[in-house]
N, C-alpha and C positions, 0 to 999 in steps of 0.2 A: 810432420808434414804440414806445409803451409796450406792455406785455404785455396790458393790458386792451383797448387799441385793436386789437391784433393778433387777440385772440380775437373781438372784435366783427366784424372784417372777414371772419372765417371762418364766422360763424353761419349766414347765409343760404345761401351755396353748400354748406355742409356739410349743412344740413337738406334742401336740394333733392337733393343726391347721395344722402343716406341714404334719402329717400322713394323715389327711382327704384330704388335698390339693393334695397330691401324689395319693391317691386313685381315686379322681375325674378326675385327668389328665389321669391316666392309663385307666379308663373306657372310656373316650373320645377317646383316641388313639386306644383302642381295637375296638371301634365302627367304626373308620375309616378303620381299617384293615378288619373288617367284610364287610364294604361297598365295598372295593376293591375285596374281595373274591366273594361277591354276584354279582357284575358287571361282573366279569370273568365267573361266572357260567351262568348267563343269556346269555352272548355272546356265550358261548359254546353250551348251549341248542338251542339258535336261529340258530346257524350254523348247528348243527348235525340233528336237527329235520326237516329241510327242504330238506335235501339231499335224493334222491331216494334210496329206500332200496337195499342193496346188498344181495347176497346169504349168508346165515349163514355159517361161516367157518367150515371146518370139525373138528371132535373131536381132531385130532392130533394138531390142532392149538389153542385149547381152553386155554391151559396153558399160551400162549403168550398174551392173552387178559387181560386187566386190567381196573380198574375203571377209572383211570385218562385219559387213552387214548381212551377208547371204550364205556364208559357208555353213553346211549342215542343214540348210533349209531343204525340206522334203518336197519333191516334185514328181510329176507323172507326165509321160508323153509316149507317143507311138513312133516306132522307128524300125528299120530293118538292119540287122547286123551284117557287117562286111567281114565274114569269118576269115577270109584269105589274108586279112591285114591285122590279125590279132597279134598281141605281144605279151610276153611273160615277164612279170616283175617279181623278183625274188622277195620272199618274206620269211621271217623267223617267228611270226606271230603278230597279234594285233591287240592293242589296249582298248580298242572300240568294238572288237568282235570276240566275245568270249568263246565262241564255238570254233575259233581258228587257232591252231597250234602248228608251228612249222616243224621242219622246213617245208616250204611249198611255194606256190606262185599265185599272184593275182593275174587274172586273164583280162587284159585291156583290149577292147574291141571297138572299132569305130561303128557308129550307127547312123544311118541316113534317114532323115525325116521326110515326110511327104513333100515339104517345100524345098528339098534338096540340101538343107543345112546338115552339117555333120557334128555329132556329139560323141566324145569318147566315153565309153562305159566300162567301168571296172565290174565285170560280170560276176566276180567272186573268186573263191579260192579253189585251187586244185593241189593235192598233195604231191610230194616228190614221187616221180614215176608216172605221173599222168599228164606230163607236159604235152605229149603228142596229141593233137586233136583227134587222131584216129582211135586213141584209147578211150575217148569219151564222145564218140560220134553222135550218140543220141542227144547230147546236149547242144549240138550245133544247130540251134533253132533256125528254121527258115521262115521267110515271110514276115509280116508285120507283127511286132511284139509290143504289148502295152507295158512299159517299164515304169517301175516305182523305185525311187532311190533318193539319195541326198547329194546336194551340190558340194563339190570339193574343188580345191585349187591345187596347182602343182606343188609337189613336195620339194623342199630345199635339199641340196646334196650336202651331206656331212663331210667333215674333214677326212675321215677314214673310209668313206663309202667307196667300194670298188668302182672302176670304170665300167660303163655299160658296154655290151658286146652285141651290137645290132646284127652282125653276121650270124650269130647263134640265136638271134631273137631273144636275147636275155638282157634285162634291165635291172637296176638296183635302186632306183628312185621312181616314185609315181609322178613322173613329169610327162603328162600326156602330150604336151606340145612338142617335146623332143621326140617322143615316139612317133607322132604324126608326121613330123618332118622327115624322120628316117624312113618311114613307110611310104612317103610321097603322097600323103593324104591331107587334104586341106582345101580351103581354110577351115580351121577347127574352132569350136567354141572355146572361150578362155577358161572354162571350168570343165571338170569331168564329173561323172555320176557314179557314186558307189551304189550299185544295184542291190535292192533288198527283195524284189519280187519282179516277175514270177520265178519259181524254181524250175529249171529246165528238166526235160526228161533225162533220167539217169542220175540226176542230182548234181552233176558237175558241168561247168563250174558252180560252186556252192555260194549263192548270194546270201545275204543276211542283213537284218536290221542292226544299225549301229546303236550301241548302248554306252552311256558315259560310265566308264569304269577305270578312270585315271587315278594312279597312285598320287597321294598328296602327303608326303612326309617332310615338307619343307620346314614346318615349325620345329620338328625334332632336329633337323639339320641346323637350323638357326640357333637353337638352344645349345647345341654341341659347340658351335663356333664361339658363341658368347661365353660359354663355360670355359673354353680353352683360353679366351682372352682374360677372364678373371683369374684363372690359375697362373697365367704368365705374370700378371700384375702383382699378385700376392708373392710369388716366388722371387720376383725381382726385388720387392721391398724387403723380404726376409734376407736376401743376399746382401743388400746394401746395409741393413741394420744389424747384421749378424755380428756377434762379438769377435769371431775369427777375422772377419774383414776389417772391423774397426781397429783391432790390434795391429794388423798389417798396415793400415793407413797411418796410424800414429807412429809406427816404426819406420815408415817410408818404404816398405817392401812392396814392389809391384804385385798386383793381384791379377790373376788370370781367371776369367769367368768361364 
């Protein structure tokens, strides 16, 4: 086999192996980037969730708040719940609430402050079968409530997230702005509050303090992808240098990889 024919016989398998190798290396690098992002998030959560709550800023300052600088910041404020406008958001559990296991629902309820501004509050978790407010009437607190909780921003909808069903008062993402629009409540603060206190009479909805308990297995995943890349490279070299393939090349026999 001439050198030109030899090179041509390696073009297709080499390109396929190179493409697969590049993909595996990219996946490993992406997991390392995810690892750095997750570690930064855990550090931010740990720092912000142990700080004593501050008074919720006035509405004039809300536009200056943002997810990067203020999410998970603990705040306190007084407001009155609008229980007739509550919404249920389905959940199968929470990585920030170890006391919550699904299936169940977050109870999102608008709260009106003394200045008339509206803030959506995730009052906490109710298990399957307790969706009806009548089944937890003791927890439908009336009058002014002094709420302690953490600032949160709307949740992004995933590719496979079911569509919300406002007619059944059922939602699948924690997008308080969409809920407020469907309920005809507004204007609404750009953030919502994950309530941690007080616990209402009867215990439902069940609020709770957020705790950073996020899994961080990205280094393991990165090593797996890099290991597969190394295995692929070694196997390709073994195949190219194997006596069987070398004999077929010298004889001019086409090789199938």
